[in-house]
mmCIF file of the N, C-alpha and C atoms, coordinates in Angstrom:
data_MODEL
# 
_entry.id   MODEL 
# 
loop_
_atom_site.group_PDB 
_atom_site.id 
_atom_site.type_symbol 
_atom_site.label_atom_id 
_atom_site.label_alt_id 
_atom_site.label_comp_id 
_atom_site.label_asym_id 
_atom_site.label_entity_id 
_atom_site.label_seq_id 
_atom_site.pdbx_PDB_ins_code 
_atom_site.Cartn_x 
_atom_site.Cartn_y 
_atom_site.Cartn_z 
_atom_site.occupancy 
_atom_site.B_iso_or_equiv 
_atom_site.pdbx_formal_charge 
_atom_site.auth_seq_id 
_atom_site.auth_comp_id 
_atom_site.auth_asym_id 
_atom_site.auth_atom_id 
_atom_site.pdbx_PDB_model_num 
ATOM 1   N N  . MET A 1 1  ? -137.661 139.030 -138.095 1.00 0.00 ? 1  MET A N  1 
ATOM 2   C CA . MET A 1 1  ? -138.428 139.957 -138.900 1.00 0.00 ? 1  MET A CA 1 
ATOM 3   C C  . MET A 1 1  ? -138.630 139.348 -140.287 1.00 0.00 ? 1  MET A C  1 
ATOM 4   N N  . PRO A 1 2  ? -139.871 139.150 -140.700 1.00 0.00 ? 2  PRO A N  1 
ATOM 5   C CA . PRO A 1 2  ? -140.112 138.549 -142.017 1.00 0.00 ? 2  PRO A CA 1 
ATOM 6   C C  . PRO A 1 2  ? -139.754 139.508 -143.150 1.00 0.00 ? 2  PRO A C  1 
ATOM 7   N N  . ASP A 1 3  ? -139.393 138.929 -144.267 1.00 0.00 ? 3  ASP A N  1 
ATOM 8   C CA . ASP A 1 3  ? -139.051 139.713 -145.443 1.00 0.00 ? 3  ASP A CA 1 
ATOM 9   C C  . ASP A 1 3  ? -140.346 140.110 -146.145 1.00 0.00 ? 3  ASP A C  1 
ATOM 10  N N  . ARG A 1 4  ? -140.686 141.406 -146.127 1.00 0.00 ? 4  ARG A N  1 
ATOM 11  C CA . ARG A 1 4  ? -141.941 141.881 -146.710 1.00 0.00 ? 4  ARG A CA 1 
ATOM 12  C C  . ARG A 1 4  ? -141.754 142.480 -148.092 1.00 0.00 ? 4  ARG A C  1 
ATOM 13  N N  . ARG A 1 5  ? -140.564 142.316 -148.671 1.00 0.00 ? 5  ARG A N  1 
ATOM 14  C CA . ARG A 1 5  ? -140.318 142.859 -149.997 1.00 0.00 ? 5  ARG A CA 1 
ATOM 15  C C  . ARG A 1 5  ? -141.094 142.076 -151.051 1.00 0.00 ? 5  ARG A C  1 
ATOM 16  N N  . LEU A 1 6  ? -141.386 142.740 -152.149 1.00 0.00 ? 6  LEU A N  1 
ATOM 17  C CA . LEU A 1 6  ? -141.934 142.054 -153.305 1.00 0.00 ? 6  LEU A CA 1 
ATOM 18  C C  . LEU A 1 6  ? -140.788 141.772 -154.272 1.00 0.00 ? 6  LEU A C  1 
ATOM 19  N N  . TRP A 1 7  ? -140.898 140.699 -155.009 1.00 0.00 ? 7  TRP A N  1 
ATOM 20  C CA . TRP A 1 7  ? -139.837 140.270 -155.908 1.00 0.00 ? 7  TRP A CA 1 
ATOM 21  C C  . TRP A 1 7  ? -140.361 140.247 -157.335 1.00 0.00 ? 7  TRP A C  1 
ATOM 22  N N  . MET A 1 8  ? -139.549 140.702 -158.284 1.00 0.00 ? 8  MET A N  1 
ATOM 23  C CA . MET A 1 8  ? -139.918 140.745 -159.692 1.00 0.00 ? 8  MET A CA 1 
ATOM 24  C C  . MET A 1 8  ? -139.204 139.616 -160.432 1.00 0.00 ? 8  MET A C  1 
ATOM 25  N N  . PRO A 1 9  ? -139.948 138.627 -160.936 1.00 0.00 ? 9  PRO A N  1 
ATOM 26  C CA . PRO A 1 9  ? -139.310 137.593 -161.757 1.00 0.00 ? 9  PRO A CA 1 
ATOM 27  C C  . PRO A 1 9  ? -139.020 138.143 -163.152 1.00 0.00 ? 9  PRO A C  1 
ATOM 28  N N  . ARG A 1 10 ? -137.805 137.899 -163.649 1.00 0.00 ? 10 ARG A N  1 
ATOM 29  C CA . ARG A 1 10 ? -137.411 138.415 -164.970 1.00 0.00 ? 10 ARG A CA 1 
ATOM 30  C C  . ARG A 1 10 ? -136.657 137.348 -165.751 1.00 0.00 ? 10 ARG A C  1 
ATOM 31  N N  . CYS A 1 11 ? -136.777 137.451 -167.065 1.00 0.00 ? 11 CYS A N  1 
ATOM 32  C CA . CYS A 1 11 ? -136.035 136.605 -167.994 1.00 0.00 ? 11 CYS A CA 1 
ATOM 33  C C  . CYS A 1 11 ? -135.097 137.509 -168.779 1.00 0.00 ? 11 CYS A C  1 
ATOM 34  N N  . ARG A 1 12 ? -133.881 137.051 -169.044 1.00 0.00 ? 12 ARG A N  1 
ATOM 35  C CA . ARG A 1 12 ? -132.940 137.872 -169.823 1.00 0.00 ? 12 ARG A CA 1 
ATOM 36  C C  . ARG A 1 12 ? -133.429 138.090 -171.241 1.00 0.00 ? 12 ARG A C  1 
ATOM 37  N N  . THR A 1 13 ? -134.171 137.144 -171.783 1.00 0.00 ? 13 THR A N  1 
ATOM 38  C CA . THR A 1 13 ? -134.639 137.234 -173.162 1.00 0.00 ? 13 THR A CA 1 
ATOM 39  C C  . THR A 1 13 ? -136.012 137.881 -173.262 1.00 0.00 ? 13 THR A C  1 
ATOM 40  N N  . CYS A 1 14 ? -136.942 137.460 -172.405 1.00 0.00 ? 14 CYS A N  1 
ATOM 41  C CA . CYS A 1 14 ? -138.345 137.874 -172.510 1.00 0.00 ? 14 CYS A CA 1 
ATOM 42  C C  . CYS A 1 14 ? -138.694 139.119 -171.695 1.00 0.00 ? 14 CYS A C  1 
ATOM 43  N N  . GLY A 1 15 ? -137.896 139.458 -170.687 1.00 0.00 ? 15 GLY A N  1 
ATOM 44  C CA . GLY A 1 15 ? -138.197 140.595 -169.816 1.00 0.00 ? 15 GLY A CA 1 
ATOM 45  C C  . GLY A 1 15 ? -138.989 140.160 -168.597 1.00 0.00 ? 15 GLY A C  1 
ATOM 46  N N  . PRO A 1 16 ? -139.832 141.027 -168.041 1.00 0.00 ? 16 PRO A N  1 
ATOM 47  C CA . PRO A 1 16 ? -140.606 140.681 -166.845 1.00 0.00 ? 16 PRO A CA 1 
ATOM 48  C C  . PRO A 1 16 ? -141.518 139.478 -167.098 1.00 0.00 ? 16 PRO A C  1 
ATOM 49  N N  . LEU A 1 17 ? -141.627 138.612 -166.101 1.00 0.00 ? 17 LEU A N  1 
ATOM 50  C CA . LEU A 1 17 ? -142.450 137.407 -166.225 1.00 0.00 ? 17 LEU A CA 1 
ATOM 51  C C  . LEU A 1 17 ? -143.762 137.535 -165.476 1.00 0.00 ? 17 LEU A C  1 
ATOM 52  N N  . GLY A 1 18 ? -144.138 138.730 -165.127 1.00 0.00 ? 18 GLY A N  1 
ATOM 53  C CA . GLY A 1 18 ? -145.384 138.946 -164.402 1.00 0.00 ? 18 GLY A CA 1 
ATOM 54  C C  . GLY A 1 18 ? -145.232 140.113 -163.457 1.00 0.00 ? 18 GLY A C  1 
ATOM 55  N N  . LYS A 1 19 ? -146.202 140.237 -162.562 1.00 0.00 ? 19 LYS A N  1 
ATOM 56  C CA . LYS A 1 19 ? -146.163 141.341 -161.606 1.00 0.00 ? 19 LYS A CA 1 
ATOM 57  C C  . LYS A 1 19 ? -145.311 140.952 -160.402 1.00 0.00 ? 19 LYS A C  1 
ATOM 58  N N  . PRO A 1 20 ? -144.861 141.933 -159.615 1.00 0.00 ? 20 PRO A N  1 
ATOM 59  C CA . PRO A 1 20 ? -144.101 141.625 -158.405 1.00 0.00 ? 20 PRO A CA 1 
ATOM 60  C C  . PRO A 1 20 ? -144.926 140.770 -157.451 1.00 0.00 ? 20 PRO A C  1 
ATOM 61  N N  . THR A 1 21 ? -144.296 139.727 -156.893 1.00 0.00 ? 21 THR A N  1 
ATOM 62  C CA . THR A 1 21 ? -144.966 138.793 -156.001 1.00 0.00 ? 21 THR A CA 1 
ATOM 63  C C  . THR A 1 21 ? -144.059 138.481 -154.824 1.00 0.00 ? 21 THR A C  1 
ATOM 64  N N  . GLY A 1 22 ? -144.494 137.566 -153.992 1.00 0.00 ? 22 GLY A N  1 
ATOM 65  C CA . GLY A 1 22 ? -143.667 137.084 -152.892 1.00 0.00 ? 22 GLY A CA 1 
ATOM 66  C C  . GLY A 1 22 ? -142.498 136.273 -153.440 1.00 0.00 ? 22 GLY A C  1 
ATOM 67  N N  . LEU A 1 23 ? -141.529 135.999 -152.597 1.00 0.00 ? 23 LEU A N  1 
ATOM 68  C CA . LEU A 1 23 ? -140.318 135.307 -153.029 1.00 0.00 ? 23 LEU A CA 1 
ATOM 69  C C  . LEU A 1 23 ? -140.621 133.904 -153.556 1.00 0.00 ? 23 LEU A C  1 
ATOM 70  N N  . ASP A 1 24 ? -141.451 133.144 -152.866 1.00 0.00 ? 24 ASP A N  1 
ATOM 71  C CA . ASP A 1 24 ? -141.751 131.779 -153.305 1.00 0.00 ? 24 ASP A CA 1 
ATOM 72  C C  . ASP A 1 24 ? -142.392 131.760 -154.683 1.00 0.00 ? 24 ASP A C  1 
ATOM 73  N N  . GLU A 1 25 ? -143.331 132.674 -154.927 1.00 0.00 ? 25 GLU A N  1 
ATOM 74  C CA . GLU A 1 25 ? -144.001 132.725 -156.215 1.00 0.00 ? 25 GLU A CA 1 
ATOM 75  C C  . GLU A 1 25 ? -143.036 133.146 -157.326 1.00 0.00 ? 25 GLU A C  1 
ATOM 76  N N  . ALA A 1 26 ? -142.142 134.080 -157.025 1.00 0.00 ? 26 ALA A N  1 
ATOM 77  C CA . ALA A 1 26 ? -141.172 134.540 -158.016 1.00 0.00 ? 26 ALA A CA 1 
ATOM 78  C C  . ALA A 1 26 ? -140.212 133.414 -158.404 1.00 0.00 ? 26 ALA A C  1 
ATOM 79  N N  . VAL A 1 27 ? -139.742 132.662 -157.420 1.00 0.00 ? 27 VAL A N  1 
ATOM 80  C CA . VAL A 1 27 ? -138.832 131.550 -157.689 1.00 0.00 ? 27 VAL A CA 1 
ATOM 81  C C  . VAL A 1 27 ? -139.547 130.487 -158.520 1.00 0.00 ? 27 VAL A C  1 
ATOM 82  N N  . THR A 1 28 ? -140.787 130.165 -158.162 1.00 0.00 ? 28 THR A N  1 
ATOM 83  C CA . THR A 1 28 ? -141.560 129.171 -158.902 1.00 0.00 ? 28 THR A CA 1 
ATOM 84  C C  . THR A 1 28 ? -141.771 129.609 -160.347 1.00 0.00 ? 28 THR A C  1 
ATOM 85  N N  . CYS A 1 29 ? -142.107 130.872 -160.545 1.00 0.00 ? 29 CYS A N  1 
ATOM 86  C CA . CYS A 1 29 ? -142.325 131.410 -161.885 1.00 0.00 ? 29 CYS A CA 1 
ATOM 87  C C  . CYS A 1 29 ? -141.050 131.311 -162.724 1.00 0.00 ? 29 CYS A C  1 
ATOM 88  N N  . CYS A 1 30 ? -139.918 131.680 -162.136 1.00 0.00 ? 30 CYS A N  1 
ATOM 89  C CA . CYS A 1 30 ? -138.645 131.620 -162.858 1.00 0.00 ? 30 CYS A CA 1 
ATOM 90  C C  . CYS A 1 30 ? -138.270 130.179 -163.198 1.00 0.00 ? 30 CYS A C  1 
ATOM 91  N N  . ASN A 1 31 ? -138.447 129.268 -162.246 1.00 0.00 ? 31 ASN A N  1 
ATOM 92  C CA . ASN A 1 31 ? -138.117 127.863 -162.505 1.00 0.00 ? 31 ASN A CA 1 
ATOM 93  C C  . ASN A 1 31 ? -138.989 127.286 -163.608 1.00 0.00 ? 31 ASN A C  1 
ATOM 94  N N  . ARG A 1 32 ? -140.273 127.603 -163.587 1.00 0.00 ? 32 ARG A N  1 
ATOM 95  C CA . ARG A 1 32 ? -141.194 127.108 -164.612 1.00 0.00 ? 32 ARG A CA 1 
ATOM 96  C C  . ARG A 1 32 ? -140.790 127.643 -165.992 1.00 0.00 ? 32 ARG A C  1 
ATOM 97  N N  . HIS A 1 33 ? -140.466 128.941 -166.069 1.00 0.00 ? 33 HIS A N  1 
ATOM 98  C CA . HIS A 1 33 ? -140.073 129.549 -167.342 1.00 0.00 ? 33 HIS A CA 1 
ATOM 99  C C  . HIS A 1 33 ? -138.772 128.929 -167.856 1.00 0.00 ? 33 HIS A C  1 
ATOM 100 N N  . THR A 1 34 ? -137.808 128.712 -166.973 1.00 0.00 ? 34 THR A N  1 
ATOM 101 C CA . THR A 1 34 ? -136.532 128.114 -167.368 1.00 0.00 ? 34 THR A CA 1 
ATOM 102 C C  . THR A 1 34 ? -136.743 126.697 -167.890 1.00 0.00 ? 34 THR A C  1 
ATOM 103 N N  . ASN A 1 35 ? -137.589 125.933 -167.245 1.00 0.00 ? 35 ASN A N  1 
ATOM 104 C CA . ASN A 1 35 ? -137.843 124.558 -167.687 1.00 0.00 ? 35 ASN A CA 1 
ATOM 105 C C  . ASN A 1 35 ? -138.541 124.522 -169.043 1.00 0.00 ? 35 ASN A C  1 
ATOM 106 N N  . GLN A 1 36 ? -139.385 125.491 -169.319 1.00 0.00 ? 36 GLN A N  1 
ATOM 107 C CA . GLN A 1 36 ? -140.125 125.516 -170.586 1.00 0.00 ? 36 GLN A CA 1 
ATOM 108 C C  . GLN A 1 36 ? -139.301 126.066 -171.742 1.00 0.00 ? 36 GLN A C  1 
ATOM 109 N N  . THR A 1 37 ? -138.456 127.067 -171.481 1.00 0.00 ? 37 THR A N  1 
ATOM 110 C CA . THR A 1 37 ? -137.784 127.782 -172.568 1.00 0.00 ? 37 THR A CA 1 
ATOM 111 C C  . THR A 1 37 ? -136.265 127.659 -172.566 1.00 0.00 ? 37 THR A C  1 
ATOM 112 N N  . LYS A 1 38 ? -135.677 127.232 -171.464 1.00 0.00 ? 38 LYS A N  1 
ATOM 113 C CA . LYS A 1 38 ? -134.216 127.174 -171.287 1.00 0.00 ? 38 LYS A CA 1 
ATOM 114 C C  . LYS A 1 38 ? -133.571 128.551 -171.283 1.00 0.00 ? 38 LYS A C  1 
ATOM 115 N N  . HIS A 1 39 ? -134.356 129.608 -171.017 1.00 0.00 ? 39 HIS A N  1 
ATOM 116 C CA . HIS A 1 39 ? -133.817 130.963 -170.888 1.00 0.00 ? 39 HIS A CA 1 
ATOM 117 C C  . HIS A 1 39 ? -133.230 131.157 -169.494 1.00 0.00 ? 39 HIS A C  1 
ATOM 118 N N  . GLN A 1 40 ? -132.386 132.182 -169.343 1.00 0.00 ? 40 GLN A N  1 
ATOM 119 C CA . GLN A 1 40 ? -131.833 132.527 -168.037 1.00 0.00 ? 40 GLN A CA 1 
ATOM 120 C C  . GLN A 1 40 ? -132.796 133.457 -167.321 1.00 0.00 ? 40 GLN A C  1 
ATOM 121 N N  . THR A 1 41 ? -133.141 133.124 -166.076 1.00 0.00 ? 41 THR A N  1 
ATOM 122 C CA . THR A 1 41 ? -134.069 133.922 -165.298 1.00 0.00 ? 41 THR A CA 1 
ATOM 123 C C  . THR A 1 41 ? -133.453 134.301 -163.956 1.00 0.00 ? 41 THR A C  1 
ATOM 124 N N  . ALA A 1 42 ? -134.061 135.303 -163.322 1.00 0.00 ? 42 ALA A N  1 
ATOM 125 C CA . ALA A 1 42 ? -133.636 135.743 -161.992 1.00 0.00 ? 42 ALA A CA 1 
ATOM 126 C C  . ALA A 1 42 ? -134.796 136.488 -161.352 1.00 0.00 ? 42 ALA A C  1 
ATOM 127 N N  . TRP A 1 43 ? -134.744 136.649 -160.047 1.00 0.00 ? 43 TRP A N  1 
ATOM 128 C CA . TRP A 1 43 ? -135.750 137.425 -159.335 1.00 0.00 ? 43 TRP A CA 1 
ATOM 129 C C  . TRP A 1 43 ? -135.038 138.522 -158.567 1.00 0.00 ? 43 TRP A C  1 
ATOM 130 N N  . TYR A 1 44 ? -135.615 139.725 -158.627 1.00 0.00 ? 44 TYR A N  1 
ATOM 131 C CA . TYR A 1 44 ? -135.000 140.907 -158.038 1.00 0.00 ? 44 TYR A CA 1 
ATOM 132 C C  . TYR A 1 44 ? -135.958 141.549 -157.048 1.00 0.00 ? 44 TYR A C  1 
ATOM 133 N N  . PRO A 1 45 ? -135.460 142.078 -155.930 1.00 0.00 ? 45 PRO A N  1 
ATOM 134 C CA . PRO A 1 45 ? -136.345 142.779 -154.998 1.00 0.00 ? 45 PRO A CA 1 
ATOM 135 C C  . PRO A 1 45 ? -136.813 144.103 -155.597 1.00 0.00 ? 45 PRO A C  1 
ATOM 136 N N  . THR A 1 46 ? -138.069 144.433 -155.383 1.00 0.00 ? 46 THR A N  1 
ATOM 137 C CA . THR A 1 46 ? -138.593 145.704 -155.887 1.00 0.00 ? 46 THR A CA 1 
ATOM 138 C C  . THR A 1 46 ? -138.419 146.811 -154.865 1.00 0.00 ? 46 THR A C  1 
ATOM 139 N N  . TYR A 1 47 ? -138.061 146.465 -153.641 1.00 0.00 ? 47 TYR A N  1 
ATOM 140 C CA . TYR A 1 47 ? -137.823 147.453 -152.600 1.00 0.00 ? 47 TYR A CA 1 
ATOM 141 C C  . TYR A 1 47 ? -136.614 147.008 -151.798 1.00 0.00 ? 47 TYR A C  1 
ATOM 142 N N  . ALA A 1 48 ? -135.690 147.902 -151.593 1.00 0.00 ? 48 ALA A N  1 
ATOM 143 C CA . ALA A 1 48 ? -134.522 147.600 -150.774 1.00 0.00 ? 48 ALA A CA 1 
ATOM 144 C C  . ALA A 1 48 ? -134.278 148.780 -149.848 1.00 0.00 ? 48 ALA A C  1 
ATOM 145 N N  . GLN A 1 49 ? -133.961 148.479 -148.610 1.00 0.00 ? 49 GLN A N  1 
ATOM 146 C CA . GLN A 1 49 ? -133.656 149.549 -147.662 1.00 0.00 ? 49 GLN A CA 1 
ATOM 147 C C  . GLN A 1 49 ? -132.187 149.912 -147.816 1.00 0.00 ? 49 GLN A C  1 
ATOM 148 N N  . ILE A 1 50 ? -131.923 151.172 -148.091 1.00 0.00 ? 50 ILE A N  1 
ATOM 149 C CA . ILE A 1 50 ? -130.570 151.644 -148.338 1.00 0.00 ? 50 ILE A CA 1 
ATOM 150 C C  . ILE A 1 50 ? -130.158 152.578 -147.207 1.00 0.00 ? 50 ILE A C  1 
ATOM 151 N N  . THR A 1 51 ? -128.991 152.343 -146.652 1.00 0.00 ? 51 THR A N  1 
ATOM 152 C CA . THR A 1 51 ? -128.475 153.195 -145.584 1.00 0.00 ? 51 THR A CA 1 
ATOM 153 C C  . THR A 1 51 ? -127.337 154.044 -146.137 1.00 0.00 ? 51 THR A C  1 
ATOM 154 N N  . VAL A 1 52 ? -127.477 155.371 -146.001 1.00 0.00 ? 52 VAL A N  1 
ATOM 155 C CA . VAL A 1 52 ? -126.458 156.294 -146.460 1.00 0.00 ? 52 VAL A CA 1 
ATOM 156 C C  . VAL A 1 52 ? -126.023 157.120 -145.263 1.00 0.00 ? 52 VAL A C  1 
ATOM 157 N N  . LYS A 1 53 ? -124.746 157.020 -144.907 1.00 0.00 ? 53 LYS A N  1 
ATOM 158 C CA . LYS A 1 53 ? -124.168 157.752 -143.790 1.00 0.00 ? 53 LYS A CA 1 
ATOM 159 C C  . LYS A 1 53 ? -124.991 157.553 -142.521 1.00 0.00 ? 53 LYS A C  1 
ATOM 160 N N  . GLY A 1 54 ? -125.407 156.307 -142.261 1.00 0.00 ? 54 GLY A N  1 
ATOM 161 C CA . GLY A 1 54 ? -126.106 155.979 -141.028 1.00 0.00 ? 54 GLY A CA 1 
ATOM 162 C C  . GLY A 1 54 ? -127.579 156.344 -141.024 1.00 0.00 ? 54 GLY A C  1 
ATOM 163 N N  . THR A 1 55 ? -128.138 156.843 -142.120 1.00 0.00 ? 55 THR A N  1 
ATOM 164 C CA . THR A 1 55 ? -129.546 157.226 -142.181 1.00 0.00 ? 55 THR A CA 1 
ATOM 165 C C  . THR A 1 55 ? -130.271 156.334 -143.172 1.00 0.00 ? 55 THR A C  1 
ATOM 166 N N  . SER A 1 56 ? -131.324 155.705 -142.747 1.00 0.00 ? 56 SER A N  1 
ATOM 167 C CA . SER A 1 56 ? -132.117 154.833 -143.608 1.00 0.00 ? 56 SER A CA 1 
ATOM 168 C C  . SER A 1 56 ? -132.943 155.665 -144.575 1.00 0.00 ? 56 SER A C  1 
ATOM 169 N N  . ASN A 1 57 ? -133.227 155.132 -145.760 1.00 0.00 ? 57 ASN A N  1 
ATOM 170 C CA . ASN A 1 57 ? -134.058 155.858 -146.704 1.00 0.00 ? 57 ASN A CA 1 
ATOM 171 C C  . ASN A 1 57 ? -135.511 155.903 -146.247 1.00 0.00 ? 57 ASN A C  1 
ATOM 172 N N  . ASP A 1 58 ? -135.913 155.106 -145.242 1.00 0.00 ? 58 ASP A N  1 
ATOM 173 C CA . ASP A 1 58 ? -137.259 155.152 -144.702 1.00 0.00 ? 58 ASP A CA 1 
ATOM 174 C C  . ASP A 1 58 ? -137.509 156.457 -143.922 1.00 0.00 ? 58 ASP A C  1 
ATOM 175 N N  . SER A 1 59 ? -136.430 157.042 -143.390 1.00 0.00 ? 59 SER A N  1 
ATOM 176 C CA . SER A 1 59 ? -136.610 158.215 -142.535 1.00 0.00 ? 59 SER A CA 1 
ATOM 177 C C  . SER A 1 59 ? -136.376 159.539 -143.255 1.00 0.00 ? 59 SER A C  1 
ATOM 178 N N  . ILE A 1 60 ? -136.102 159.487 -144.544 1.00 0.00 ? 60 ILE A N  1 
ATOM 179 C CA . ILE A 1 60 ? -135.864 160.725 -145.295 1.00 0.00 ? 60 ILE A CA 1 
ATOM 180 C C  . ILE A 1 60 ? -137.208 161.307 -145.718 1.00 0.00 ? 60 ILE A C  1 
ATOM 181 N N  . ASN A 1 61 ? -137.400 162.578 -145.422 1.00 0.00 ? 61 ASN A N  1 
ATOM 182 C CA . ASN A 1 61 ? -138.641 163.253 -145.812 1.00 0.00 ? 61 ASN A CA 1 
ATOM 183 C C  . ASN A 1 61 ? -138.487 163.817 -147.218 1.00 0.00 ? 61 ASN A C  1 
ATOM 184 N N  . HIS A 1 62 ? -139.453 163.529 -148.074 1.00 0.00 ? 62 HIS A N  1 
ATOM 185 C CA . HIS A 1 62 ? -139.403 164.016 -149.452 1.00 0.00 ? 62 HIS A CA 1 
ATOM 186 C C  . HIS A 1 62 ? -140.335 165.160 -149.622 1.00 0.00 ? 62 HIS A C  1 
# 
């Protein structure tokens, strides 16, 4: 099953480095920013499936 989540590239100093993208683009963006500025960067998933007491958050009706 492919990972369909979007990833948010972020810098500890500058904040978000753009809009949520695929994992490869987020990693590339973070690496480029780190090489240019020497800041600490990371990429975070914008969607995560959470299971609470055996029930996925996908099946909860709001």
